[in-house]
N, C-alpha and C positions, 0 to 999 in steps of 0.2 A: 060591679067593682072588680078590679084585676085580680084574676084567680089565683096567681101567684103570691101576691100581698096578703090575700086571704088565707092562705096555707100558712104564709109566714107568722101571722097574728095568732091564728089558731095555734100552731105550734107553740109560740110563744106563751099564750095563755095557759097551755097545757102545763108548762114547765114553772110558771112564776108562781112563788109561794107567798106572794103578798096580795091578798084579797083586794085590797085599795085599788092596785094598779091593775089586776085582772079585770075587775069590773069596769074600770075606766076604759080599757080597751074593748071589752065587750059592747059597752054602749055605744063607742064609736061604730063598731061592725053593725049593730043593730040599727043605728041612725043612717049608715051608709056614708060615713064621713071619709071620704077617700082621701083626701087634701091631708087631714092631720094625720091619719094613719100612714100615708106615705112619707110624711115628714118626718114621724116618729121610728120609721124602718128604712130610712134612707141609706142606712150604713150602720156603723156602730162607733161609739165614741173611741177616739185613737187613743192607744195605749203608748206614750212616748217617755223619753227620760224623767219626765216629772210624773210619770204614772197615769192616770186617767183623773179628769176632772168634768163637771158639768152641772146641768140643772137636774135636779131631783125629778123623776116621773116615770111613766111607762115606756118600754120598749128598748132597743139597743141602743138608741141616740140618747137615752136619759141616765141618770145615775139611779139604780134601783138594785134590789136584792138578787134577782136572777142575774144582772149583769155583773155584780160583785162576786157570786159564785163562780160564772163563768170565768172571770178574770183571774180568780184565786185558782181554779183548776190548771188553767194554762200557765200560771206561775210556778205551780207546785210542779207540773211536769217539766218545765224548762229548769228550774233548779235541780231537781233530782238528776239531770242530763248534765249540768254544767258545774255544779258546785261539789266537791268531795265529801262524803259522809253527810250530804244534806239533810235527809229525814232525821238521823240521830242528833245533828247539831241543833236542828229545828229553826222556827220562826218566832219574832218576837212581835206582838201585835198590840197596838194602843190606838186610841180614839180621842177625836176634840169634843165639843159640847154641842155640835149641830144635832137637830132635830132626830136623824136618822142613823146617826155614825155608831151609836152603841149596837144596834142592830146589824148593821153592816159589818161591824167587827166580828160579832158572834158567829155570823154567816161565813165570815172568812175562815175564823178559828175551826168551824164545824167541818168545812171543807179539806182542810189541811190535815185535821186529825183522820179523818176517813182515808187520807192518801198516806197515812202512815207516818206523819211529822210530828215530832215533838213541838208542841205549843206553848209560849208563855205569853197569856193575855193580861194586860193590865186590868185591875180591880174596879176601876173607876176611870174617868176622863184623865188624859195626860198630856202634859207638852210635848209637842213633837221632839225637842231634843233630848228628852228622857229616852224616847223610844230609840232614836239613832245612837245614844249612848249605849244601851241595852245589847246592841248588835256586838260591838266588840268586847263589852263586859261579859256576856255568855258564851262568846265566840259563836253565834248562831249564823245560819246560812244566809239568811235575810232578816230584814225588818218591815213591816208594813204599819203606816199609820192612816188610819181613814180620817181626812181632813180636806177641808177646801180653803184652808188658811184664812186670808182676809178677803175672800170673795164675797158677794151678796147671800143672805139668806138662802135662797132658793138654790144654792150650789152645795155640791159634795164632791168629795174627791178620794183617791186611793194612791198613797204615796209609797214607793218602794225603795229601801235600801239594800246594796249588795252586801256580800259577807266581809268587807273592808271598812263597813260603816258609813260609807258614802252613799250618795244617790247614784243610780245607775247611768251608765252612758253607752253610747253605741258601741259594739252592736247588740247589745242585752235588751235595749227595749223593741228591736226588731224581731229578735228571737222569741222574746215573751209574746208580742203581738201575734207571731204566726202560731204560737202554741195555745193561745187564747181563741183564734179563730177555728183552730181544730176542735176546740170542746164547744163550738157555738150552738152544736144540735145534740149534743150528749145530755143525756140525764146524770146530773152531778151528784155523787154519793155524799152523804153527810154522816157524821158521828155525833151522837147528843153530847152537849158539853159535860153535862153529868157523867155520861161513862167515861169521857177523857179524864176527868177529874178522878173518878174511881180507880182508874187503871193508873194513874200516874203519868199518862202521856199528855194531859194538860196542867199546867202550873198557872195558877192565878199569882200575878204579881201585885202583892200588898203594900202597905205603907213602908215597910223595911226596905224594900226596893227603891221607893221614891227617896227614902232617907239616904241610900247609898250614892245615888245620883247627886243629890245635894251636897254630901260631904266631899264628893269628887270634884265638885264646883270650887267649894271653898278650900280645898286642900290643893288644887292645881298649882304647881310651881309658878305659873306666869302671873298668878293672883295671889297665892299664899295668904289668903284672907284669915285663915284659923290662927297662923303663926303670927301675924301682924297685930291681931287683936289681943292674943294671950301674952305677947311681949309688949304691949303698950308703946307700939312703934312710935316714937316722937313724931316723926314726919305725916302720920295718918291719924287723924281724929275724927273718925266716923260719926261721933255724936253731934258734931258740930254742923253736920250737913242734913238739912231738912229737904224732903221732897214727897210731892203727891205721885200716885201711882194708879194706874187703870189697866185692867186685863181686857178691856174692850168688850164684856160679855163672853170673854173666852176663859182658858183653862189655866192662865199663868198667875192668878192672885195666890194661893196658898203657898206655891213654890218661892215666888220671888219675894214675898213677905218673908219667909222662912230664912231664906239666904241671906237677905240684907240684915234680917235681925240677928243671926248667927254671925255675921260679920262686924255687928257693933253698930249699926244705923238704927238708931232709936225713934227718928223722927220721919217716920214714914206714915202718910196720909193716903188710904186708898179711897177711891170713889166709889162709894157703895152702892149706887144705882149701876154701876157697870161690872162690880167684883164678881159675882156668881155666873157660871156659864148660863147662855142663853141663846138657843139657835135663832131665836127670832130677832135679836139684834134691836131691841125697842129704842134705844136712845140715839142711835147712828144710822144715816142712810146708807152708809157703806163702810163696814168696818175694819179700815184701813187706815192707818195713823196718817200717811200721806193725803189722804182725801180732805177737802175744806170741810170744817165742821167737827171732824172726828175726835179732835184733841179740845174742843170746847170745854168740856166738864172737868178735864184733868186739869187744864189751865186754871179754870175757876176755883176748882180745890186748891191748887197752889197759892192762888191770889189770897185765898182765905186764910192761909196760914204764913203767908209771905216766904213761902218755900224757895230755896234756891232752883229746885229742878221741877218741872213735870214731866214725868217719865209714863210712857206705855208699852206694853207689849201688845202685838197684834194677836188675834183670838187664839192661835194654836202656840204662841209664844216662842216663835223661832225669829222674831224681828225685835227691834227695839228703836224707840223713837223718843227724842227729848227735846223740850223747849227751856231754855235757861232764861232766869231771871236777868233783867237789864235793867239798872238804878239809873234813873235820868237826874240831869243837875237840879231839876227842882224837887228832888225827894220822892217823885212819882216812880213806880216800878211798871214794866210790862214784862212779858214774856215772848222771846223769838224762838221758832223753832230752828233747830240745827239740821242742816241738809245731810243726807247719808255720806256724803262725801267729808263735811266736816268732822262728823263723829268718827268715821274711819281714819281720818288724819290725826285726831287728837288722841284716839285709843293707840294707833300705830307708834306714834311718838312716846305717849306715856308707857307703853310696854317695852319698846325698844330701850328707852332711857332706864328703865328699870331690871333689864335683862341680864342681871348680875349671875344667875344660876347658868347661863350659857357661857360665860367666859369672864376673863379677869377685865374685861372692857365693857361698857354699856353695851349691849346689841351686838357686838361683833360676832359673827357667825350665824346670826339669827336668820330663818327664811320667812318672808312676809310676802303676801300677794294681794293683788284686786284684779278686776276686770278690764277689759280694753275700753269700756265705757266710763270707767270711774276715773277720779284725779290722777295726774301724773306726779302728785305731790309726792305721794307716798314713797314712791321709788327713789326719789331725791333724799327723802329723809334718810330712808334706809342706807343709802349710798354713803351720806354724810357719816353715819355710825358704823360704817364697816359690814353691815348687813347686806343680804343678797334678797331683792325682788325679782317677783316673776307677774306677768299678767297672763290671762287667759280669756276665751270667750265668755260672754255674759251668762251667768248661772253658777249657783254653787257646787253643782256636779263637776264643773270643771275645776273650779279652784281648790276642792278637796281632793279630787282624784290627782291632780298635777302636783299638789303638796305633797302627798304620799309617795309619788313618784321621785320628786325633787329632794326630799329630805335626807339626811345621814345623821350619823352619830354626832360629826363635827358640826353640823349644818341643821339643827332641829327646827322644825316647824314652831313658829310663834304665833302667827296672826295673819287674817285675810279678811276682805270685806268686799261688798258690792255697793253701789250707789243707791239701791231701792231697800235701805235700811236692813241689810244682812251683814252679821258680823261673827266670826268664831274666834276665840280666844284660846291657843294652844289646841292640844290633839286630845282633849277631854272628850270632845264630840267632834265627829268629822261630818258637820254640817252647820249652817247658821245655828246660832244659840242666842235667843234673846235675853235669857236670864242670866248667863255669865257675862253678857256684854255689858247689861245694865250694872252688875256689881262692879265691872272694871271701870264704868264710867262714874261711878258714886265714889270709887276709891280715887280717881283721879281730882275729883272734885273736893273731897275730903285733904288731899295733899294740899290743892291749890288755896282751899280756905284756911287752913293751918298756917300757910305762908302770907297770908292776906291777900291774896290774889282771886281771880276770877276765870272762869272758864274763858272768857273774853280777852283777858290778858294774856291766857297761854295761846289763844288762837292768833293774835296780835304779834306776839313773839315768833311763832312758826312764820308768819306772812312775812314780817321783816328780815327774816333769814333766808327764806327761800321764794319770796314774791307771792303775793295774793294771787292764787288760783282760783279762778271763778268759773264754775260750771253750770249749763244749763242743758235741758233736751225740749225738743219740741217735735211734734208731729205734723207733717206738712202734706196737706191734701191738694192732688193735682187734677187737673181736668179729666172726664172721666175717659176720653180717648188718647190721652197721652200715651206715647210710646213707652215701652220698658225702660225705665229711669236709669236702671242700673247700668244696663247696656248702653245707654246713651252716654252716661258718664265714663264708662270705659271706652268707647269709640272716641270720644272727643274729651279728653281729661283736661280740666282748668289749669291754666298757668298761674292765673293770680285769682285771689277773691278779695273784693275792693282793691285796696293799695298794696296788699301782701302779696309776697310771692310764694307759690306752692313749692317747696323743697323737696318733698317725697310725698310718694302714693302708696300705700299698702292695699292691695287687693288680696283680700283674705280667702276669697273663691278660689284663687289659683296659687295662693301661698308666695307672691313675689312684691318686693318693694322695689319701686322705681324711682330713683334718684333724678334731681334737675338735669344732670348731665348725661342720661339717659341709661346709666348703669343700674345694674339690677342686683338685688340680694334675696334670698330665700328666707320665708318667714315660716317659723316652728309652731303653726297653730293648725287645728282642723279645719279644712274648708268650710267657709262659711260666706253669705252672701254680703259682705261688708267692706267699705273702702274707707280709708283713713287717710284724710290729708293733712299735712303738718307745714306750716307756714314759716316764713322767715322772722316773725315777728313774735314766735313762740306760741302762737294759737294753732289750735287744732280742731277738726270738726271730723266727726264719723257718721258715715250715710250708712243706714240699712233699709234698703228698698223691700217692699211688701212684695211677695211673690204672687198674690192674689187680687190686689186693688191697687188703683193709682194713688199711694200714699208711701212717703219715705219717714223715716224716724231720724232724726239727726241729734247727736250730741255734741255739744261745743264746749271749747275751754279756750279762756283768754288768761294771761299771766301779766301782772303789773307790779311793777316795784311799789313796796309801801314805805314811806319816809319815816324816819326814827321817830318824828314828832308829830306824825300824822294819825288822827283817830280811826278807828276801823270803820266807823260810819261813813267818813268821808271817802276812805279808801275804797269801800263798797260801792258807794254812789259813783265813783270813777270808774270801777271796774264794770258796774251794771251798764254804765253809758257805752263803754266799749263793747260790750256784751251785744247789747241792741244793734249797735253799727255792724257788728261783726255777722249777727244773723240776717239782718237786711241785705247785706252785701252778698252772703252766700246765697239766699234764695234768687236773687236778682242775677246769680251765675248758673242757675240750674237749667238744664236744656228744657226749651220750650216745646219740643215736639214738631 
């Protein structure tokens, strides 16, 4: 066996605090399994803007206790150098319900305590938004959540928030990664948690802190749930709304149920089989509300109660999904999932309409945003109400950091979303929050129910005013030897896609928009390998080439007028046919190599 590899493995074993992973590596050494060891020691899990995420196992290419300790030591070193008074301000730590999360969180706390940091550690599993909220609430230097969100059971992760309460962005990711690498052979010092508790350096965040977050959501001016309930607001009758709910074997149920109950929603039916945290996720193949079958149990629960909504949080409760009851002419009911864009549009419209606290006019002066791959409809709604909109690269790290940079006293941040079921309402939490999003959607439903309307009525109303915006995404696999697709598209940009002419091309990699007449404009976005094509029929396609394999991801949007007497079903059928034709034409236009 390779002597360098053997030394690496033996050094890891010497430092690994977990007997199970130590014994696994030792068995691989004993059996001379060089191929498996080479795979486990081929590098280390990359630390990026989303932190680290990977399969739990042994060695630096897996999530495990030693990797978590080394990561924390590197992060602690970087924070001390970059954030003013970092050790006194301290770090808040929370964790989800996955099998190793509590242990990883305790290891994280022990390392930071030994480095001299004040540490706040949740006393039990916690929704990710509760930790993000705590960064600003306590004026911490950073926040850490041990979570793999909606990934399969064998995964875990380590998510980092900066002192502004938002996810880290470049250059912090590369700076932290360099510090982690410098700690990769060090013996990591620890402080026993009991010693930290005794000295006051470690604080357990008990139920009273969870209640503080809950009240912050309920009292957020954008939602105003507590005041609406106490005043018996005539336009909002929460007791009329029935909904089923699932935490998807995650950590959301106690907080989601408490927030809804406090806001007056008394008809909430949780899926018992998925209510408690279970890191094995026994009833779902993939604990992601977007995956086929993941919503089956919550929809069945909704049907049993004839509920209006079937709602879900993902396992760390930072995302929100909903299926809405649709009553057919024959008296039958079924449930249809809303897309992330549809939920985002409905919430944006609702919040802008009710943003009286911002000015004398609905929504005027508010700041809303979404990502470049999300629907363009939010910007049109905002513009119609005198609000300002912005778009960012994909990811809430960009949405929240840009929102903080753009907001002013006269232009307060109101709402942002991305199409992958992520939403944030106001500035209570500077990250996506599935709990406040669920409350906002329940309030919208209550208002519509009081008025004798449905979610489908509101969607139709919006589409009739602004056009039905139909969005789709698809990954396209190319032939193995296909040349770099991005460079091919740049070398020979398409003039037409199907029968429609290309009127502009945004190349985010170089920050240039090229119009049909050849003139150019600059684009204020960080560099990213993305191309955006806008067509003269108002359609749009966004192409993200893969840098590592012959594949591209494409995001499509078509817009079609919806007649005043046309049903949403018929308009959707027409829009889907238009979308299918557009996708086919676009794929045919791609370079063949």
